[in-house]
TIFIDO-313303 format. One record per atom (N, C-alpha, C, O, CB): x, y, z. Coordinates in steps of 0.1 Angstrom, whole numbers, plus 5000, padded with zeros to 4 digits. Glycine has a CB too. Example, Ala and Ser with C-alpha at 12.3 -4.5 7.8 and 13.67 -1.06 7.14 Angstrom:
BEGIN
513249435078;512349555078;513249675078;514249675085;511349555090;512849785071;513749895071;512950005079;513450115080;514149945057;
// end
This chain:
BEGIN
078167494694;076867474688;076167354692;076767254695;077067484672;074867354692;074067244696;074267114687;074267004691;072567274696;074567144674;074867034665;076066954670;076166834668;075067084651;077067024675;078266964680;077966874693;078566764694;079367064684;077066924701;076666844713;075966714708;076266604714;075666924722;075166724698;074466604693;075466504687;075366384689;073366644683;076366554680;077366474673;078266404684;078566284682;078266554664;078566474695;079366414705;078566294712;079166194716;079666524716;077266314714;076466204719;076366084710;076465974715;075066254722;076266104697;076165994688;077565924688;077565804687;075866044673;078665994689;079965934689;080265864702;081265784702;081066044686;079565894712;079765834725;078465774730;077865834740;080365934735;077965664725;076665614729;076565574743;075465564749;076365494720;077665544750;077665514764;077265634772;076565624782;079065464769;077665754767;077265874774;075765904771;075065954780;078165994769;075365874759;073965884756;073065794765;071965834769;073665854741;073565684768;072865584776;072765644790;071665634797;073665454777;073765714795;073765774808;072665884809;071965894819;075065844812;072465964798;071466064798;070065994798;069266044806;071566154785;069865894790;068565824790;068265764803;067065774808;068565724779;069265704810;068965644823;068665744833;067765724842;070265564827;069265864832;068965974842;067466014841;066866044851;069866094839;066866004829;065466044828;064565924828;063365934824;065366124815;065065814833;064165704837;063865604826;063065514827;062865754841;064665604815;064465504804;065265384808;066365384814;064965564791;064665264804;065265134809;065465044798;065165064786;064265074819;066164924801;066464814792;067164874780;066864834768;065164744788;068164954782;068965014772;069964924766;070764864773;069565144776;069964904753;070864814746;071564894735;070964954727;070164694740;072864894735;073664964725;074164864715;074864774718;074965034732;073764894702;074264814691;075164904682;075265024684;072964764682;075864834673;076764914665;076165034657;076765134655;077464824655;074865014653;074265114644;073065184651;072465274646;073765044632;072665134663;071565204670;071565164685;072265074689;070165154663;070665244692;070465224706;068965194707;068165264701;070865334715;068565094714;067165064717;066865064732;067765024739;066664924710;065665104736;065365104750;063865114752;063065124742;066065224757;063465104765;062065114768;061765234776;062665294782;061564994775;060465274777;059965384785;060165364800;060465454807;058565414781;059965234804;060165204818;060565054819;060864994809;058865224826;060665004831;061164864833;060264764826;060664654822;061264834848;058964794825;057964694819;057964704804;057364614797;056564724825;058564804798;058464824784;059464744776;060564714782;058664974780;059164714764;060064634756;061364724753;061264844751;059364594742;062464654752;063764724750;063864764735;064764834731;064864634753;062864724727;062864754713;061864864709;061664894697;062664634704;061164914719;059965004716;060465144712;059765214705;059065024728;061665184716;062165324712;063665304707;064465224712;062165414725;063965374696;065265354689;065865494686;065165584682;065065274676;067165494687;067965604683;069065554673;069865474677;068665684695;068965594660;069965544651;071265624653;071265744655;069465564636;072365554652;073665614654;074365644641;075565694641;074565514662;073665624630;074165654616;073165744609;071965724610;074565524608;073665834601;072765924593;071665984602;070465984598;072165844582;072066034613;071066094623;071666224629;071766224641;070665984633;071966314621;072666434626;071866524635;072366584644;073066524614;070466514634;069666584643;069266514656;068566564664;068366624636;069766394657;069666304668;068166284672;067666314683;070366364681;067466224662;066066194664;065866064672;066665974670;065366184650;064766064680;064365944687;063065894679;062165974676;064065974702;062965764677;061765704671;061065624681;061665524686;062165624658;059965664686;059165594696;058065524688;056965584685;058565694707;058265394685;057265314677;055965304684;054965304677;057865184673;055965284697;054765254704;053765374704;052565354704;055065224719;054365494703;053565614703;053565694690;052965804689;053965714714;054165634680;054265694667;054865844668;054265934662;052865694660;055965854675;056565984677;057965984671;058765884673;056666014692;058366084664;059766104659;060166254662;059666344655;059866074643;060966264672;061466394676;062966394679;063466284682;060666444688;063566514679;064966514684;064966484699;063966514706;065566654680;066166444704;066266394717;065866494728;065266454738;067666344720;066166624725;065866724735;064366744737;063766744748;066566854732;063666764725;062266794726;061466674730;060366684736;061766844712;061966554726;061266424731;061266414746;060266384752;061966304724;062466424752;062566414766;061766524773;061066504784;064066414771;061866644768;061066764774;059566724774;058966744784;061366894766;059066674763;057666644762;057266524770;056266534778;057266624747;058066414770;057666294776;057966294791;057166234799;058366184770;058966364796;059266364810;058866494817;059166514829;060766344812;058266584810;057766714815;058866794823;058766834834;056666684825;059966804816;061166884821;061467004812;060767014801;062366794823;062367084815;062767204807;063967164799;064767074802;063067324817;064167244788;065267234779;066567234787;067467154784;065267334768;066667334796;067967344803;068267224812;069367194815;067867474812;067167154817;067367034825;068066924817;068966854822;065966984831;067566914804;068166804796;069566844792;070466764793;067366794783;069866974789;071167014786;072167004797;073266954795;071167164781;071667034809;072567014821;072966874823;074066844827;071867064833;072066774820;072366634822;073366594811;074266514813;071166554822;073166644799;074066614788;075466664791;076466594789;073566674774;075466784796;076766844800;077466764810;078666744810;076566984805;076666714820;077266624831;077766494825;078866454829;076266604842;077066434816;077466304810;078666324802;079566234802;076266254802;078766434795;079966454786;081166514793;082266524787;079566534774;080966554805;082066614813;082366754808;083466804808;083266534812;081366834804;081566964798;081267064809;080267064815;080566994786;082267154812;082067264821;081667394814;080867474819;083267284830;082267404802;081967524794;081867474779;082767424774;083067634795;080667494773;080367444760;081367504750;081967424741;078967474755;081667634750;082467694741;083967654742;084567624732;082467844742;084467644754;085767594756;085967454752;086967414746;086167614771;084967374755;084967224751;085167204736;086067124732;083767154756;084367274728;084467244714;085567324707;086067284697;083067284708;085967444713;087067514708;088367444710;089367464702;087067654714;088467364720;089767304724;089967164718;090867094723;089967314739;089167124709;089266984704;090366974693;090666864690;087966944699;090867084688;091967084679;091767014666;092466924662;093067014686;090667054659;090266974647;091167014635;091166944625;088867004644;091967124636;092767164625;094267124627;094867074619;092567314622;094667164639;096067124643;097067224638;096867294628;096366994637;098267234645;099367314641;099067464638;098367524646;099967254629;099667504627;099567644624;098167694622;097767804626;100367674611;097367614615;095967644612;095167654625;094167724626;095367544602;095467564635;094867574648;095067704655;094167754661;095267454657;096267764654;096567894660;095668004653;095168084660;098067924659;095567994640;094768094633;093268084637;092668184640;094868074618;092767954639;091467934642;091167994656;090068054658;091067794642;092067974666;091868024679;091868184679;091168244687;092967974688;092668244671;092668384670;091368444665;090968554669;093868434661;090668364657;089468414651;088168364659;087068414656;089268354637;088368284669;087268244677;086668354685;087468424692;087768124686;085368374684;084668474692;084168414705;083068354704;083568544684;084868424715;084468374728;083268444733;083168564734;085668384738;082268364736;080968424741;080968414756;080968304762;079768344735;081068524763;081068524778;079768484783;078668524778;081468664783;079768404794;078568364801;078768404816;079868414821;078268214799;077668414823;077668454837;076768364845;075868304840;077268604838;077168354858;076268284867;074968364869;075068484870;077068254880;073868294871;072568354873;072568444885;071668524887;071468254873;073468424894;073468494907;073668644905;073268724913;074668444916;074168684893;074368834891;072968894889;072869024890;075168854878;071968814887;070568874886;069968904900;068968974901;069668784879;070668864910;070168884924;070169024928;069469064938;070968804934;070869114921;070969254925;069669324919;069469444922;072169314919;068869254912;067669324906;066469264914;066469154919;067569294891;065369344914;064169304921;063369204912;063169234900;063269424924;063069094917;062368984910;060869014910;060168964919;062668844916;060369094901;058969124900;058469164886;059269184877;058669244910;057169154884;056669194871;056569344870;056869424879;055269134870;056169394858;056169534855;054869574848;054469504838;057369564846;054269684852;052969724846;053169784832;052269774824;052369824855;054369834829;054569894816;054569774806;053969784795;055869964815;055169664809;055169554800;053769484800;053369444789;056169444805;053069494811;051769434812;050869504802;049969444796;051169434826;050969644802;050169724793;050569704779;049769734770;050269874797;051769644776;052269624763;052069484759;052769424750;053769664762;050969414764;050569274760;051569174764;051669064758;050369274745;052369204775;053269094780;052769064794;052969134804;054769154781;052068944795;051468904807;052468884818;053668864816;050668774804;051868874831;052768854842;053368714841;054468684846;051968864855;052568614836;053068484834;054268484825;055268414827;051968384829;054168554814;055268564804;056468634810;057568584808;054768644792;056268734818;057368804825;058068714834;059268714835;056868934832;057268634841;057868534851;058668424843;059768384847;056868464859;058168384832;058768274824;060168324818;061068244819;057868234812;060168444814;061468504808;062268574819;063268634816;061168604797;061868554831;062668604843;062868754843;063968804846;064068534843;061868834839;061968974839;062069034853;061368984862;060669034832;062969124855;063269184868;063269334867;062969394856;064569134874;063569404878;063569554878;064869604885;065269554895;062369604885;065469704878;066569774883;066169904890;065870004883;067669794872;066169904903;065670024911;066570144908;066070254906;065669994926;067870124907;068870234905;068670304892;068670424891;070270184907;068570224881;068470284868;066970304863;066670374853;069170204858;066070254871;064570244867;064470174854;063770224845;064070394866;065170064853;065069984840;064469854842;064569784853;066469964835;063669814832;063069674832;064169584827;064669594816;061769674823;064469484835;065669394832;065169274824;064269194827;066269344845;065869254813;065669144804;066869054803;067869094796;065169184789;066968934809;068168854808;068268794794;067268754788;068068734818;069468794789;069768744775;070468614777;071568614783;070468854766;069968504771;070668374772;071068324759;070568354748;069668274779;072168234759;072668174747;071768054744;070768024751;074168134748;072167984733;071267864729;071267754739;070467664738;071767824716;072267754749;072267654759;071567694772;071567624782;073767624762;070967814771;070267864783;071067934793;070567974804;069567754789;072367954790;073268024799;073168174798;072968224787;074767984797;073268244809;073168394809;074368454802;075468414806;073068444823;074168534792;075268594785;075168744784;076068814778;075268544770;074168804791;074068954791;072768994798;071868914800;074169014777;072669124801;071469174807;071069304799;071869404799;071669204822;069969304794;069469424786;068369494795;067569424802;068869384773;068269624794;067269694802;066569794793;067069844783;067969774814;065269814797;064369904790;063970014800;063369974811;063169834783;064170134798;063770244807;062270234810;061470214801;064170384802;061970244823;060570224827;059870364827;058970394835;060570164841;060170434817;059470564815;059570604800;060370544793;060070674824;058670694796;058670724781;059870814778;060170904786;057370794778;060370794767;061470874762;061070944749;060270894742;062870794760;061771054745;061471124733;061871044721;062770954722;062171264733;061171064710;061570994697;062971014694;063471124694;060671034686;063670904690;065070914687;065970894698;067170874696;065371044681;065470904711;066370884723;066370734726;065570654722;065770964735;067470694733;067670554736;066670504746;066470564756;069070534742;066070384743;065070324751;065770204759;065370174770;063870274743;066670144752;067270024757;068770044759;069470124752;067069904748;069369974769;070769974771;071169834777;070369764783;071270094780;072469804776;072969674782;073669704796;074669774796;073969604773;073069654806;073669664820;074869574821;075869604827;072569634831;074669454814;075769354813;075969334798;075069264792;075569224821;076969384792;077169374777;077169234772;077669144779;078469444773;076669214760;076769084754;076669104739;076269204734;075568984758;077068994731;077069004717;075768934713;075668814711;078268924711;074769024710;073368974707;073368894694;072568804692;072369084706;074268924685;074368854672;074768714673;074668634664;075268924663;075168664685;075668534688;074568444694;074768324697;076868534697;073368504695;072268424701;070968464695;070868554687;072268434716;069868394698;068568434695;067668434707;067568334714;067968334684;067068544710;066268554722;065068454721;064368454711;065768694725;064868374731;063768274731;064168144726;063368044726;062668324722;065368124721;065767994715;065767884726;065067784723;067268004710;066367904737;066367794747;065067784754;064667674758;067467824758;064367894756;063067884763;061967824754;061067754759;062568024766;062067834741;060967784732;061467664724;060767624714;060567894723;062567604727;063267504719;062267394714;062267374702;064367444727;061567334722;060667224718;059667264708;059067174701;060067154730;059267394708;058267444698;058867484685;058167514675;057467554705;060167494685;060867544673;061367434664;061367444652;062067624677;061667314670;062167204662;061167144652;059967124656;062667094672;061567124640;060667064630;059467144627;058367094624;060366924633;059467274629;058267364628;058467484620;059567514615;057867394643;057467564618;057567694613;058167784624;057667784635;056167754608;059167874621;059767954630;059468104626;059768144615;061267934631;058868184635;058668324633;059768404639;060168384651;057268364639;060368494631;061568574636;061168714637;060768784627;062768554626;061268764649;060968914652;062268984654;063268924655;059968924664;062169114655;063269204658;063569204673;064669174677;063069344652;062569254681;062769284695;062369164704;061569084701;061969404698;063069164715;062869054725;061369064730;060768954733;063769074737;060769184731;059469184737;058469114728;057369064733;058969334738;058669094715;057769024706;057668884711;056568824710;058269034692;058768814714;058768674719;057868664732;057168574734;060168624722;058068774741;057268764753;055768794751;054968734757;057868874763;055468884741;054068904737;053468774731;052368744735;053969024727;054268714723;053768584717;053468474727;052568404726;054768534706;054368474737;054168374748;052768404755;051968314758;055268384759;052468534756;051168574762;049968534753;048868504758;051168724764;050268524740;049168484731;049068334729;048268284722;049468554717;050068264735;050068114733;050768074720;050667964716;048668064732;051668164715;052468134703;053868114708;054568204713;052368244692;054467994706;055767964712;056867934701;058067934705;055667844721;056467924689;057467894679;058068024673;057968044661;056867804667;058668104681;059268224677;060568264684;060768214696;058268334679;061368344678;062668394684;062768534679;062068584671;063868304679;063768604686;063968744682;065468764680;066368704686;063568844694;065768854670;067168884666;067868974675;069068964677;067168934652;067069064682;067669174690;068169284681;068769384686;068869114697;067769284668;068169394659;067369364646;066469274646;069669394656;067669434635;066969414623;067669314614;066969244606;066869544615;068969294615;069669204606;070069074613;070369074625;070969274601;070068974605;070468834610;071968814608;072468854597;069568724603;072568744617;073968714616;074168564611;073268494611;074768734629;075368534607;075668404603;075468304614;074968194612;077168394598;075868344626;075668254638;074268224640;073868114643;076368314650;073368324639;071968314641;071368224631;070468144634;071268444641;071768234618;071368144608;071668004611;070867914609;071968184594;072867974615;073367844618;072467784630;072167664630;074767834622;072167864640;071367814651;069967784646;069367684650;071267924661;069367854637;068067824631;068067694623;067167614625;067567934622;069167674615;069167554607;069367424616;068967314611;070367564597;069967444627;070067324636;068767274641;068667164646;070967364648;067667354640;066367324644;065567244633;064467204636;065567444648;066167234622;065567164610;064167224608;063167144607;065467014613;064067354606;062767414604;062067384591;062767354581;062867564606;060767384591;060067364578;059867494571;059967504559;058667294581;059567604578;059367734573;060067834582;060167814594;057867774571;060567944576;061168054584;060468184579;060568214567;062768064583;059768254588;059068374584;059568494592;059668494604;057568354587;060068594584;060568714591;059468814593;058668844584;061668774582;059368864605;058268954609;058969084614;058869114626;057368894620;059469154605;060169284609;059169394613;058069384609;061069334598;059669484620;058869604624;058569684611;059369684601;059669694634;057469754611;057069834599;058169944597;058570004607;055669904602;058569964585;059570064582;060870004578;061770064573;059770154593;061069874582;062369804578;062269774563;061369714558;062569674586;063269824556;063169824541;063169684535;063769594541;064369894536;062469674524;062269544517;063669484513;063869364514;061369554505;064569574509;065869524505;066669464517;067369374515;066669644499;066369524529;067069464540;066469334545;067069244549;066969564552;065069324543;064469194546;064969084537;065168974541;062869214544;065069124524;065569024514;066968984516;067368874513;065369084500;067769084522;069169044525;069168944536;069968844535;069869174530;068268954546;068168844556;067768714551;068268614554;067268894567;066768714542;066268594536;067368534527;067568404527;065068624527;068168614520;069268554512;070368494520;070968394516;069868664503;070568554532;071468494541;071068354545;071968264546;071668584554;069868334548;069368204552;069468114539;069867994541;067868204557;069068164528;069168084515;070568024513;070767914510;068768164503;071568114515;072968074512;073467964521;074267884517;073868194514;072867954533;073367844542;072367724543;072667634550;073467904556;071367734535;070367624535;070067574521;068967524518;069067664542;071067574512;070967534498;070567384497;069767354487;072167554491;070967304506;070667164505;069567114514;069366994516;071967084508;068767204519;067667174527;066367234521;066467334514;067867214541;065267174523;063967234518;063267314529;062467264537;063067114513;063567444529;062967534539;062267644531;062767704522;064067594548;060967664534;060167764528;060467894536;060567894548;058667734528;060668004528;061068134534;059968234531;059468244520;062468174530;059668324540;058668424538;058868544547;059768544555;057268374539;058068654545;058168774553;056768834554;055868814546;059168864547;056668924565;055368994566;055369114556;056269204556;055269054581;054469104547;054369204537;053369314541;052269314538;053869144523;053969404549;053169514555;053069634545;052369734548;053669564568;053769624534;053869744525;052469784519;051769694514;054869714514;052169914520;050969964515;049669934523;048569954518;050769914501;049869884535;048669844543;048369944554;047369934561;048969704550;049070054555;048770164564;049070144578;048570214587;047270184562;049970054581;050370034595;051270144600;051970214592;051169894597;051270174613;052070284619;053470244618;053870124620;051570304633;054370344616;055770314614;056370264627;055970304638;056470444611;057270164626;058070104637;057270014646;057769954656;058570214646;055969984642;055169894650;055569744646;055869714635;053669914647;055569664656;055869514654;054469454653;053469494659;056669454666;054369344645;053069274644;052569224657;051369214659;053169164634;053469184666;052969144679;052469254688;051769224698;054169064686;052769374685;052269494693;050769504691;050169564699;052969614688;050269454680;048869484676;047869394683;046669404680;048769464661;048269304691;047369214698;047269074691;047669054680;046069274699;046668984699;046668844694;045868824681;046368764672;046068754705;044668884681;043768864669;044468924656;044368864646;042468924671;044969044658;045669104646;046869024642;047069004630;045969244649;047668974651;048868894648;048368774640;048968734630;049668864660;047368704645;046868584639;046468604625;046668524616;045768514647;045768724623;045368764609;046568784600;046468744588;044468884610;047568854606;048768874598;049468744594;049768724582;049768954606;049568654603;050168524600;049368444590;049868364582;050368444613;048068464590;047168394581;047068454567;046968384557;045768384587;047068584566;046768654554;047768754548;047668794537;045468724556;048868794556;049668894551;051168854550;052068934550;049669014561;051368724549;052768664547;052968634533;052168564526;052968544556;054068684527;054468654513;055568554514;056668584519;054868784506;055368444508;056368344507;057268364494;056768414484;055768194506;058568344496;059468364484;059068264473;058968144475;060968334489;058868324461;058368244450;056968284447;056468274436;058468104453;056168334457;054868384455;054768524449;053668564444;054068374468;055868594450;055868734445;055468734430;054768824425;057168804447;055968634422;055668634408;054168624405;053668684396;056468524401;053568534414;052068514412;051368644415;050368674408;051668414422;051868724425;051168854429;051368954417;050469024414;051768914441;052568954411;052769044400;051869024388;051469114380;054269034395;051468894386;050568854375;049168894377;048368914367;050668714372;048768914390;047368954393;047069094389;045969134391;047068924408;
// end
């Protein structure tokens, strides 16, 4: 988990220094309770600080620019790099070849309980990106007609499988590593027939589509949660980046934990029309149960009684309609009582 990576950096400030130096930060001084450094050689060594205590989200405080962000989003914004670039440097500094193996093998329980823990560990398979080379690297007119721009398709590395006539959607874990390949048939299918299949199987419940690609827009922000991967790609086309997709209707414990690591201010569920309110509330309750000691506002798209077509996603309706939904059709938990009184 990303929280473990941040904890590892806090516990090893010398490794954190290596990461900062790689991205051009200078005059780095390590103190018992904090690290201070400058933006460049001319900057004061006290202009930027990382506290090494009570800083689980690993925030950087840039006093000169009045910025407070977690280390990943800060470096992404200030050095104009990608999330995966920062992660790769962190992995190099910490000597990590595989994130899952690294944290699974630390032996935090020991003895008999350690054996039980290993038996219950769900190893998440990852693959080298080279397996995508068997697909044609090109955009798709079906996605284009579905409000997924060519720029969005390129950003999410959409490809094409000539043999199966499938639109290829790479699925990545929270570290940006490839963990599966999903395909959507490039032709219309009858209602009830399968539209999607996994060319390379993966456990979708162990990740959130768009997490690594949209990371800097998710941290300390409102997070919109959709069902399907295409919603994230549509939102990219609309200029909306603070969103992820479940890959299904229900949220898993692992996905909840990933969301909470982002320290979100609000979490809004935007399920497809037809997904039952009891199921939506089950997802909201799942987040509630794991965020009891944090102040997160929770809400959902209240499409009930509004006449929307069954199975439509709010992002399917275009940018203007989606913006109207986000502005006027979201019910926050706690607001239902107010509606009942009206």
